[in-house]
C-alpha positions in Angstrom: 72.7 117.6 157.0 72.2 121.3 156.9 69.4 123.4 158.4 68.4 126.6 156.5 65.8 128.8 158.1 63.9 131.5 156.2 61.0 133.8 157.0 58.2 134.6 154.5 54.8 136.3 154.5 52.9 134.8 151.6 49.4 136.2 151.0 48.0 132.9 149.5 48.8 129.2 149.5 49.7 129.6 145.8 52.4 132.1 146.8 53.8 129.6 149.3 53.7 126.8 146.8 55.6 128.9 144.2 58.2 129.9 146.8 58.6 126.3 147.9 59.3 124.9 144.4 61.6 127.8 143.4 63.7 127.6 146.6 63.9 123.8 146.3 66.3 124.2 143.4 68.1 127.3 144.8 68.6 125.7 148.2 70.0 122.5 146.7 72.5 124.6 144.6 73.5 126.7 147.6 73.9 123.5 149.7 76.1 121.9 147.0 78.3 124.9 146.8 78.7 125.0 150.6 79.5 121.3 150.8 82.0 121.6 148.1 83.8 124.4 149.9 83.8 122.5 153.2 84.5 119.0 152.1 86.6 119.4 149.0 89.9 119.9 150.9 89.3 116.7 152.9 88.4 114.5 150.0 91.1 112.3 148.2 92.2 113.6 144.9 89.7 112.7 142.1 86.9 111.9 144.5 83.9 114.2 143.7 82.1 116.1 146.4 78.6 114.6 147.1 75.7 116.3 145.4 72.6 117.1 147.6 69.6 115.2 146.3 66.8 116.3 148.6 65.4 119.2 150.5 63.0 118.6 153.4 60.8 121.8 153.6 59.0 122.5 156.9 56.6 125.5 157.2 55.5 126.6 160.6 52.5 128.9 160.0 52.3 131.7 162.6 48.8 133.0 161.7 46.0 132.5 159.1 42.7 133.9 158.1 40.8 130.7 157.3 37.5 130.0 159.0 36.4 126.6 160.2 34.8 125.7 156.9 37.9 126.7 154.9 40.5 125.0 157.1 40.0 121.4 155.7 40.6 122.6 152.1 43.6 124.7 153.3 45.1 121.6 154.9 44.6 119.7 151.6 46.4 122.4 149.6 49.2 122.7 152.1 49.9 119.0 151.9 49.6 118.8 148.1 50.8 122.2 146.8 51.5 120.9 143.3 47.9 121.5 142.2 48.5 125.3 142.5 51.6 125.6 140.3 52.7 125.0 136.7 55.8 122.8 136.8 56.3 122.2 133.1 59.4 124.3 133.2 61.3 123.3 136.4 63.5 126.4 136.1 60.6 128.8 136.1 57.8 127.5 138.4 54.7 129.8 138.2 51.4 129.9 140.0 48.2 128.9 138.2 46.5 132.1 139.4 44.3 133.2 142.3 41.2 132.0 140.5 42.4 128.4 140.7 42.9 128.6 144.5 39.6 130.3 144.9 37.8 127.6 142.9 39.4 124.8 145.0 38.3 126.4 148.2 34.8 126.9 146.7 34.5 123.2 145.8 36.1 122.1 149.1 38.7 120.2 147.1 40.2 117.0 148.5 43.1 115.0 147.1 41.9 111.4 146.4 45.1 109.8 147.8 45.6 111.9 150.9 45.2 110.1 154.3 43.7 111.9 157.3 45.0 111.5 160.8 44.6 113.4 164.0 41.3 112.8 165.8 39.8 115.0 168.5 42.9 117.0 169.4 44.2 117.9 165.9 43.7 117.9 162.2 46.3 116.0 160.2 46.8 115.1 156.6 49.5 113.1 154.8 50.0 113.0 151.0 52.7 112.1 148.6 53.9 115.7 148.5 53.8 116.6 152.1 52.2 116.5 155.5 49.9 119.2 157.0 49.1 119.4 160.8 47.0 121.7 162.8 46.8 121.2 166.6 43.6 122.1 168.3 44.4 122.0 172.1 48.2 122.4 171.5 49.2 120.9 174.9 47.8 117.5 173.9 48.8 117.5 170.2 52.0 116.6 168.4 54.9 119.1 168.3 56.8 120.3 165.3 59.8 118.3 166.5 57.6 115.1 166.6 56.7 115.5 162.9 60.2 116.6 161.8 61.9 113.7 163.6 59.7 111.2 161.9 60.1 112.8 158.5 63.9 112.9 158.8 63.9 109.1 159.6 61.6 108.4 156.7 63.4 110.6 154.1 66.8 109.2 155.2 65.7 105.6 154.7 64.0 106.6 151.4 67.3 108.0 150.2 69.1 104.8 151.2 66.7 102.4 149.7 66.6 104.6 146.5 70.4 104.4 146.3 70.3 100.6 146.5 67.5 100.4 143.9 69.6 102.7 141.6 72.6 100.4 141.8 70.5 97.4 141.0 68.9 99.1 138.0 72.3 100.1 136.8 73.3 96.5 136.7 75.6 96.7 139.7 75.6 94.3 142.7 74.5 96.5 145.6 77.1 96.3 148.4 76.6 98.3 151.6 78.9 98.9 154.6 78.4 96.2 157.3 76.6 98.6 159.7 74.0 99.6 157.0 73.2 96.3 155.3 70.3 94.0 155.3 70.1 93.7 159.1 70.0 97.5 159.5 67.2 97.8 157.0 65.2 95.0 158.7 65.6 96.8 162.1 64.6 100.1 160.5 61.5 98.5 159.0 60.5 97.0 162.3 61.0 100.3 164.2 58.9 102.2 161.7 56.0 99.8 161.3 55.6 98.4 164.8 53.9 100.4 167.6 55.7 101.1 170.9 54.2 100.8 174.4 54.9 104.4 175.1 53.8 105.8 171.7 50.9 108.2 171.8 47.8 107.6 169.7 48.6 110.9 167.9 52.1 109.7 166.9 50.9 106.2 165.9 48.2 107.7 163.6 50.7 110.1 162.1 53.3 107.4 161.5 50.8 105.1 159.9 49.4 107.8 157.6 52.9 109.0 156.5 54.1 105.5 155.8 51.0 104.6 153.8 51.5 107.6 151.5 55.3 107.4 151.2 55.5 103.8 150.0 58.6 103.4 152.2 57.8 100.0 153.7 57.6 98.5 150.2 60.9 100.1 149.2 62.7 98.9 152.4 61.4 95.4 151.7 62.7 95.5 148.1 66.1 96.9 149.3 66.4 94.1 151.8 65.7 91.4 149.1 68.5 92.5 146.9 71.2 92.8 149.6 73.2 89.7 150.5 72.6 88.3 154.0 
């Protein structure tokens, strides 16, 4: 796992969305080159260096100009930025133009599949493309680390279950190391889906919303079913 930190000053959410999709490809390529340089000397001859498959992007917004009536729409767009860009050419992502973003704000646009969470101390929104969170009284709300830690768990398990599914669809019998087999997936499913006595209401609401939009529980169940006991 690599951590890459960058600082930007976008003027619109569209600018942020374009930067996100463009850097997704560039960051994966950069990571692949770095891994190849670091790991290639230690790998047995003929064994290829692993290729990065996923980039978890986290944006911590320092300041904004949205008023109270605009903030819900801004949260929707931050969680689902794909509505602001043209992705038909993955190598040349472009913004749809400032008029599109203005029209979405004017209509108070909401994604039909996004799930709200938060309550009295924050505004939270989970969608297929991302999660947006705005603390109100910050001392009682979730921290960035709370959100990132959960997302890392979910994305790691997503990658593992997707790997098992890919082996199955390729006609291979999925075989996992003993420590990461069916029992591991069952334990991970339980930890993610069951509330803990010390878990805060904020964390429980966030976890349930992200799991509902990620489809990870279903994937974990499917991965368990195809692995041998």
